[in-house]
C-alpha positions as CSV (number, residue, x, y, z in Angstrom):
1,M,13.1,43.6,26.8
2,G,12.6,46.9,24.8
3,Y,14.8,49.7,23.7
4,E,16.0,52.1,26.5
5,L,14.2,55.4,26.4
6,E,17.4,57.4,26.8
7,R,18.7,56.3,23.4
8,F,15.9,58.0,21.5
9,V,16.1,61.6,20.1
10,G,12.9,63.6,20.5
11,Y,9.5,62.8,22.0
12,V,8.2,59.3,22.3
13,N,4.5,58.6,22.6
14,E,3.3,56.9,25.8
15,G,1.4,54.3,23.8
16,L,4.7,53.0,22.3
17,L,6.0,52.0,25.7
18,C,5.8,48.4,26.9
19,C,3.4,47.9,29.9
20,V,5.8,45.5,31.5
21,C,9.3,46.9,31.1
22,R,8.3,50.5,30.4
23,D,10.8,50.7,27.6
24,V,10.1,51.4,23.9
25,L,8.5,48.4,22.2
26,D,10.6,45.6,20.7
27,R,8.7,43.2,18.4
28,P,5.4,44.4,19.8
29,L,2.2,42.4,20.5
30,Q,-1.2,43.8,21.4
31,A,-3.9,42.4,23.8
32,P,-7.7,42.6,23.1
33,C,-7.7,45.4,25.7
34,E,-5.4,47.4,23.3
35,H,-2.4,47.4,25.7
36,A,0.9,46.7,23.9
37,Y,3.9,44.7,25.1
38,C,7.3,43.5,24.0
39,S,7.0,39.9,22.8
40,A,9.7,38.7,25.2
41,C,8.1,40.6,28.1
42,I,4.5,39.3,27.7
43,S,5.7,35.7,27.1
44,S,7.6,35.8,30.4
45,W,4.6,37.4,32.2
46,L,2.1,34.8,31.0
47,L,4.2,31.9,32.3
48,H,3.1,32.9,35.8
49,H,0.0,35.0,35.2
50,H,-3.2,34.7,33.1
51,S,-4.2,38.4,33.1
52,C,-3.1,41.7,31.5
53,P,-0.4,43.3,33.6
54,E,-2.0,46.7,33.1
55,D,-5.8,46.2,33.8
56,R,-5.7,42.6,35.1
57,L,-8.3,41.4,32.6
58,P,-8.0,37.7,31.5
59,L,-5.3,37.1,28.9
60,D,-3.6,34.2,27.2
61,V,-1.0,33.8,24.4
62,G,-3.7,32.8,21.9
63,S,-5.5,36.2,22.2
64,L,-2.4,38.3,21.4
65,K,-2.2,39.9,17.9
66,P,0.2,42.2,16.0
67,L,0.3,46.0,16.7
68,Y,-2.0,48.3,14.7
69,R,-0.4,49.5,11.5
70,Y,-0.4,53.2,12.4
71,M,1.3,52.4,15.7
72,R,3.9,50.3,13.9
73,N,4.6,53.2,11.5
74,D,5.0,55.7,14.4
75,L,7.3,53.2,16.1
76,N,9.5,52.7,13.0
77,R,9.9,56.5,12.5
78,L,11.4,57.0,15.9
79,Q,15.1,58.3,15.8
80,I,17.5,56.3,18.0
81,R,21.2,56.4,18.7
82,C,23.5,53.5,17.8
83,V,24.2,51.0,20.6
84,N,27.9,51.6,20.1
85,A,27.6,55.3,21.0
86,G,29.7,54.7,24.1
87,Q,32.6,53.6,21.8
88,G,32.4,56.8,19.7
89,C,29.7,56.1,17.1
90,E,27.6,59.2,16.5
91,V,25.1,57.7,14.1
92,V,21.3,58.5,14.7
93,C,18.9,56.5,12.5
94,S,15.3,55.4,12.4
95,L,14.3,52.4,14.5
96,E,13.4,50.6,11.2
97,T,17.0,50.7,10.0
98,L,18.8,50.2,13.3
99,H,19.6,46.5,12.8
100,T,21.1,47.2,9.4
101,H,23.4,49.8,10.8
102,E,24.5,47.8,13.8
103,D,25.5,44.9,11.5
104,E,27.9,47.2,9.7
105,C,28.9,49.6,12.5
106,E,32.7,50.2,12.6
107,F,32.6,50.6,16.4
108,A,31.0,47.2,17.0
109,F,33.1,44.6,18.7
110,V,33.8,41.4,16.7
111,S,35.7,38.2,17.5
112,C,39.0,37.4,15.8
113,S,38.6,35.0,12.9
114,N,41.8,33.0,13.8
115,T,41.0,29.6,15.4
116,G,41.8,29.7,19.2
117,C,42.1,33.5,19.5
118,P,39.8,34.8,22.3
119,V,40.3,38.5,21.5
120,Q,37.4,40.8,20.5
121,V,38.3,44.0,18.7
122,E,36.3,46.8,17.0
123,R,35.4,46.0,13.4
124,R,37.6,49.0,12.2
125,G,40.7,47.5,13.9
126,L,40.2,43.9,12.9
127,E,42.7,43.9,10.0
128,A,45.5,45.4,12.1
129,H,44.8,42.7,14.7
130,L,44.9,39.9,12.2
131,A,48.3,41.1,10.9
132,E,49.9,40.6,14.3
133,C,47.7,38.0,15.9
134,N,49.6,35.1,17.6
135,F,47.1,32.6,16.3
136,R,47.5,33.4,12.6
137,S,48.7,30.5,10.6
138,R,51.0,30.1,7.6
139,E,53.1,27.5,5.8
140,C,56.5,26.5,7.1
141,P,59.2,28.7,5.4
142,N,61.5,25.6,5.2
143,G,59.2,23.8,2.8
144,C,58.0,20.9,4.9
145,G,54.4,21.7,4.1
146,H,53.1,22.1,7.6
147,T,50.9,25.0,8.6
148,L,52.3,26.8,11.7
149,L,50.9,29.3,14.1
150,S,53.0,32.4,14.9
151,I,53.5,31.3,18.5
152,D,54.7,27.8,17.4
153,Q,57.1,28.9,14.7
154,S,60.1,29.0,17.0
155,Q,59.5,25.5,18.3
156,H,58.8,23.9,14.9
157,N,61.2,21.0,13.8
158,C,60.6,20.0,10.2
159,V,62.3,16.6,10.6
160,A,60.4,15.6,13.7
161,E,57.1,16.7,12.2
162,L,57.8,14.8,9.0
163,R,58.8,11.7,11.0
164,T,55.6,11.9,13.0
165,E,53.6,12.2,9.9
166,V,55.3,9.2,8.3
167,E,54.7,7.1,11.3
168,M,51.0,8.0,11.3
169,L,50.8,7.2,7.6
170,R,52.6,3.9,8.2
171,A,50.2,2.9,11.0
172,E,47.2,3.8,8.9
173,M,48.6,1.8,6.0
174,L,49.2,-1.2,8.2
175,C,45.6,-1.0,9.4
176,K,44.3,-0.9,5.9
177,V,46.5,-3.9,4.9
178,E,45.3,-5.9,7.8
179,E,41.7,-5.1,6.9
180,V,42.3,-6.2,3.3
181,R,44.0,-9.4,4.4
182,R,41.0,-10.3,6.6
183,E,38.6,-9.6,3.8
184,M,40.6,-11.7,1.4
185,E,40.8,-14.6,3.9
186,S,37.1,-14.5,4.3
187,R,36.5,-14.6,0.6
188,L,39.0,-17.5,0.2
189,D,37.2,-19.5,2.9
190,S,33.9,-18.9,1.2
191,Q,35.2,-20.0,-2.2
192,R,36.9,-23.0,-0.6
193,R,33.6,-24.1,0.9
194,H,31.9,-23.6,-2.4
195,M,34.5,-25.7,-4.2
196,V,34.1,-28.5,-1.7
197,Q,30.3,-28.5,-2.3
198,K,30.9,-28.5,-6.1
199,E,33.3,-31.4,-5.8
200,S,30.9,-33.5,-3.8
201,Q,28.1,-32.7,-6.3
202,L,30.4,-33.7,-9.3
203,K,31.3,-37.0,-7.6
204,N,27.6,-37.8,-7.2
205,D,27.0,-37.0,-10.8
206,V,29.9,-39.2,-11.9
207,E,28.6,-42.1,-9.9
208,E,25.2,-41.7,-11.4
209,L,26.6,-41.6,-14.9
210,K,28.5,-44.8,-14.1
211,D,25.3,-46.5,-13.1
212,Q,23.6,-45.3,-16.2
213,L,26.5,-46.6,-18.4
214,S,26.4,-50.0,-16.7
215,R,22.7,-50.3,-17.4
216,V,23.2,-49.3,-21.0
217,M,26.0,-51.9,-21.4
218,C,23.7,-54.6,-20.0
219,D,21.0,-53.6,-22.5
220,M,23.5,-53.7,-25.3
221,R,24.6,-57.2,-24.3
222,A,20.9,-58.4,-24.3
223,L,20.4,-56.9,-27.7
224,L,23.5,-58.6,-29.1
225,G,22.3,-62.0,-27.7
226,A,18.9,-61.5,-29.3
227,E,20.4,-60.5,-32.6
228,R,22.7,-63.6,-32.7
229,L,19.6,-65.8,-31.9
230,R,17.7,-64.2,-34.8
231,R,20.7,-64.6,-37.1
232,Q,20.8,-68.3,-36.2
233,E,17.1,-68.7,-36.8
234,L,17.4,-66.9,-40.1
235,A,20.2,-69.1,-41.3
236,E,18.3,-72.2,-40.3
237,A,15.2,-71.0,-42.0
238,E,17.2,-70.3,-45.2
239,L,18.7,-73.8,-45.1
240,E,15.3,-75.3,-44.7
241,K,13.9,-73.2,-47.5
242,R,16.6,-74.5,-49.9
243,E,16.0,-78.1,-48.8
244,L,12.2,-77.6,-49.4
245,L,12.8,-76.1,-52.9
246,E,15.0,-79.1,-53.8
247,L,12.3,-81.5,-52.6
248,F,9.6,-79.7,-54.6
249,R,11.8,-79.9,-57.7
250,D,12.2,-83.7,-57.2
251,L,8.4,-84.0,-57.0
252,H,7.7,-82.6,-60.5
253,P,8.5,-85.1,-63.5
254,T,7.1,-88.7,-64.3
255,R,3.5,-89.2,-65.2
256,N,3.1,-91.9,-62.6
257,Q,4.3,-89.4,-60.1
258,Q,1.8,-86.9,-61.6
259,L,-1.0,-89.3,-61.1
260,V,-0.1,-89.8,-57.5
261,E,1.0,-86.2,-57.0
262,P,-2.5,-84.8,-56.0
263,A,-3.0,-87.4,-53.4
264,V,0.5,-86.9,-52.0
265,R,0.2,-83.2,-52.1
266,E,-3.1,-83.4,-50.1
267,Q,-1.4,-85.8,-47.7
268,L,1.6,-83.4,-47.4
269,Q,-0.6,-80.4,-46.9
270,G,-2.6,-82.3,-44.2
271,D,0.7,-83.2,-42.5
272,L,2.0,-79.6,-42.7
273,H,-1.3,-78.3,-41.4
274,A,-1.2,-80.8,-38.6
275,T,2.3,-79.7,-37.6
276,G,1.4,-76.0,-37.9
277,W,4.1,-75.1,-40.4
278,D,3.4,-73.5,-43.9
279,P,6.3,-72.8,-46.3
280,H,4.6,-69.7,-47.7
281,V,4.1,-68.4,-44.3
282,E,7.7,-69.1,-43.5
283,V,8.8,-67.2,-46.6
284,T,6.7,-64.2,-45.5
285,R,8.1,-64.4,-42.1
286,H,11.6,-64.5,-43.5
287,Q,11.0,-61.3,-45.5
288,Q,9.6,-59.6,-42.4
289,R,12.7,-60.6,-40.4
290,E,15.0,-59.1,-43.0
291,S,14.3,-55.5,-42.0
292,P,14.9,-55.9,-38.2
293,L,17.9,-58.0,-39.0
294,H,19.5,-55.1,-40.8
295,A,18.9,-52.8,-37.8
296,S,20.3,-55.5,-35.5
297,S,23.4,-55.8,-37.7
298,L,24.0,-52.0,-37.3
299,S,23.6,-52.3,-33.5
300,L,26.1,-55.2,-33.5
301,H,28.7,-53.2,-35.4
302,S,28.3,-50.3,-33.0
303,A,28.7,-52.6,-30.0
304,Q,31.8,-54.2,-31.5
305,A,33.3,-50.7,-32.0
306,M,32.7,-50.0,-28.3
307,N,34.6,-53.3,-27.4
308,I,31.5,-54.8,-25.8
309,S,31.8,-58.6,-25.6
310,G,29.9,-61.5,-24.1
311,P,26.2,-62.1,-25.0
312,P,23.7,-62.3,-22.2
313,Q,21.2,-65.0,-21.7
314,S,18.0,-64.1,-23.6
315,P,14.6,-65.3,-22.6
316,Q,13.8,-66.0,-26.3
317,L,16.3,-68.9,-26.5
318,G,13.8,-71.5,-25.4
319,E,11.2,-70.3,-27.8
320,G,13.7,-70.2,-30.7
321,A,14.8,-73.8,-29.9
322,R,11.1,-74.9,-29.9
323,K,10.6,-73.2,-33.3
324,V,13.7,-74.9,-34.7
325,G,12.6,-78.3,-33.3
326,T,9.2,-77.9,-34.9
327,R,10.6,-77.0,-38.3
328,S,13.1,-79.9,-38.1
329,L,10.2,-82.3,-37.5
330,T,8.2,-80.8,-40.3
331,L,11.2,-81.1,-42.7
332,D,11.8,-84.7,-41.7
333,C,8.1,-85.5,-42.4
334,I,8.3,-83.8,-45.8
335,K,11.5,-85.8,-46.7
336,R,9.8,-89.0,-45.6
337,K,6.7,-88.3,-47.7
338,S,9.0,-87.5,-50.6
339,R,10.8,-90.8,-50.4
340,E,7.5,-92.6,-50.3
341,V,6.4,-90.8,-53.5
342,T,9.7,-91.7,-55.2
343,V,9.2,-95.4,-54.3
344,I,5.7,-95.3,-55.7
């Protein structure tokens, strides 16, 4: 809708009138046939028609364009009275500045700024209305801190209001406490399940460590048995070595013995070779056994410190017994040959 023609002062050109409402153009648009319309008027027209309302030529929204510049200038220079002229405003301004004036007009009606107040007053009398409005608010003069409306001031009870506020705060606090309690219970349940899982895992680890410790103790017992066997073999070899040295010393003096000695030696060597035992090889083996014997001794002391007792059965016992039996037979043979030489 356009501006009413009666509000204008002076002559208004016919070309500045809307072809639909016949009032002065408001936010004008122009058709290709150069007829002008208010934007609201032509939009409503084209919802039901597809032609120009003036000459009935085909027309759609896409073909509309802004008004010519010279026509816009003529339109903006028109002098118009304020819309609040009926309330006493006598201002006459150009159409271009009309909206600026109406936003500040003292005769315009505005709503009260107090919440809940339905009254509309002129802008010039707004301050007086706010001073006596029943919906204006202020703090309680008794110091309770509540904001009161003028119409509620006579019915205000500070104690009752404070009691109501305390109850509301109490209910809110209880809700928060209950929420925190539930959250803490949920966390405790989660931690409890986690601790149960950790306990089960630790028990499994302890059982596995016990199995490993049992296997280590069995291995230590086997090592102790092997070491004792080696020590026994070493002691027997040392004893046999001493006996052989004594026999060799007894074989040295007397010429007759020296004459017979090569033959006896050859026979002894043949016997030793037949039995598979060589004193020099035994000495070398003795030296080679000394180094692992030392390591075995250290292992034995460590095992004794750990209070480990009871030697296991070793698979090398049979072999050691066979070796001891072989050396004993060899030693008996050497002694017998020595006695024969002595008799000769």
